[in-house]
C-alpha positions as a LaTeX table, in Angstrom:
\begin{tabular}{lrrr}
\hline
Residue & $x$ (\AA) & $y$ (\AA) & $z$ (\AA) \\
\hline
Met1 & 42.68 & $-37.04$ & 24.72 \\
Glu2 & 41.01 & $-34.08$ & 23.08 \\
Glu3 & 37.76 & $-34.49$ & 25.02 \\
Thr4 & 39.15 & $-35.02$ & 28.53 \\
Gly5 & 42.79 & $-33.99$ & 28.30 \\
Asp6 & 43.79 & $-37.37$ & 29.79 \\
Val7 & 45.29 & $-40.45$ & 28.15 \\
Ala8 & 44.08 & $-42.93$ & 30.79 \\
Asp9 & 41.61 & $-45.62$ & 29.73 \\
Arg10 & 38.01 & $-45.03$ & 30.64 \\
Pro11 & 36.07 & $-47.73$ & 32.52 \\
Arg12 & 34.75 & $-50.49$ & 30.28 \\
Pro13 & 31.00 & $-50.99$ & 29.93 \\
Gly14 & 29.29 & $-54.10$ & 31.25 \\
Lys15 & 28.90 & $-56.00$ & 34.46 \\
Pro16 & 32.07 & $-56.54$ & 36.48 \\
Ser17 & 33.37 & $-60.07$ & 36.91 \\
Ser18 & 31.92 & $-62.13$ & 39.77 \\
Phe19 & 35.35 & $-63.47$ & 40.73 \\
Asp20 & 38.84 & $-62.08$ & 40.89 \\
Glu21 & 41.82 & $-64.02$ & 39.53 \\
Arg22 & 42.59 & $-65.63$ & 42.87 \\
Glu23 & 39.05 & $-66.97$ & 43.26 \\
Glu24 & 39.10 & $-68.31$ & 39.70 \\
Arg25 & 42.37 & $-70.17$ & 40.37 \\
Tyr26 & 40.84 & $-71.61$ & 43.56 \\
Met27 & 37.76 & $-72.81$ & 41.65 \\
Ala28 & 39.89 & $-74.50$ & 38.99 \\
Arg29 & 42.10 & $-76.17$ & 41.60 \\
Glu30 & 39.12 & $-77.46$ & 43.59 \\
Ala31 & 37.36 & $-78.75$ & 40.47 \\
Leu32 & 40.41 & $-80.85$ & 39.62 \\
Lys33 & 40.46 & $-82.37$ & 43.12 \\
Leu34 & 36.96 & $-83.83$ & 42.82 \\
Pro35 & 36.67 & $-87.18$ & 41.02 \\
Phe36 & 33.99 & $-86.43$ & 38.39 \\
Pro37 & 32.06 & $-83.32$ & 39.34 \\
Ser38 & 29.21 & $-82.05$ & 37.23 \\
Leu39 & 28.68 & $-78.32$ & 36.82 \\
Arg40 & 25.35 & $-78.68$ & 38.62 \\
Asp41 & 27.08 & $-80.34$ & 41.59 \\
Leu42 & 29.72 & $-77.62$ & 41.73 \\
Ala43 & 27.08 & $-74.87$ & 41.58 \\
Ala44 & 25.10 & $-76.49$ & 44.42 \\
Asp45 & 28.11 & $-76.96$ & 46.72 \\
Pro46 & 28.23 & $-74.04$ & 49.21 \\
His47 & 31.93 & $-74.69$ & 49.99 \\
Tyr48 & 32.89 & $-74.50$ & 46.32 \\
Asn49 & 30.42 & $-71.79$ & 45.31 \\
Pro50 & 29.91 & $-69.37$ & 48.23 \\
Lys51 & 28.72 & $-66.55$ & 45.93 \\
Arg52 & 25.92 & $-68.77$ & 44.55 \\
Val53 & 26.73 & $-68.11$ & 40.89 \\
Thr54 & 25.09 & $-70.14$ & 38.13 \\
Lys55 & 26.55 & $-73.25$ & 36.53 \\
Asp56 & 27.10 & $-71.20$ & 33.37 \\
Thr57 & 29.44 & $-68.85$ & 35.25 \\
Ile58 & 31.33 & $-71.81$ & 36.70 \\
His59 & 31.56 & $-73.31$ & 33.21 \\
Arg60 & 33.04 & $-70.04$ & 31.88 \\
Val61 & 35.63 & $-69.92$ & 34.68 \\
Leu62 & 36.68 & $-73.54$ & 34.12 \\
Arg63 & 36.76 & $-73.11$ & 30.34 \\
Glu64 & 39.07 & $-70.09$ & 30.70 \\
Ala65 & 41.34 & $-72.29$ & 32.85 \\
Asp66 & 41.39 & $-74.91$ & 30.03 \\
Ile67 & 39.40 & $-77.42$ & 32.05 \\
Ser68 & 36.80 & $-79.14$ & 29.93 \\
Ser69 & 34.21 & $-81.60$ & 31.11 \\
Phe70 & 34.12 & $-85.17$ & 29.99 \\
Ile71 & 31.76 & $-88.07$ & 30.48 \\
Leu72 & 32.95 & $-91.62$ & 30.98 \\
Pro73 & 31.07 & $-94.27$ & 29.02 \\
Lys74 & 28.74 & $-96.29$ & 31.23 \\
Arg75 & 30.04 & $-99.53$ & 29.78 \\
Leu76 & 33.69 & $-98.83$ & 30.55 \\
Thr77 & 33.78 & $-101.53$ & 33.22 \\
Asp78 & 32.23 & $-104.03$ & 30.78 \\
Leu79 & 35.17 & $-103.54$ & 28.41 \\
Thr80 & 37.90 & $-104.39$ & 30.91 \\
Val81 & 39.63 & $-107.77$ & 30.81 \\
Gly82 & 38.77 & $-108.66$ & 34.40 \\
Ser83 & 34.99 & $-108.53$ & 33.88 \\
Arg84 & 34.86 & $-111.15$ & 31.09 \\
\hline
\end{tabular}
């Protein structure tokens, strides 16, 4: 306040976010629609990723939306009763 005479916050340093909140919600919703997408597949899909951001950025967006990745075991079908 003493330097500028104003109590408003000054702009924060750093690069601005690539997505706004609406785009982040869209990305999370679309990721849940796909059966088992990998981050690499999501980053390569032009419909899902029109801004061509990296898979690390997509991972950050999904992590903030509490969506974590998981990998199914390859032998899951071998463990079912019907395949014995």
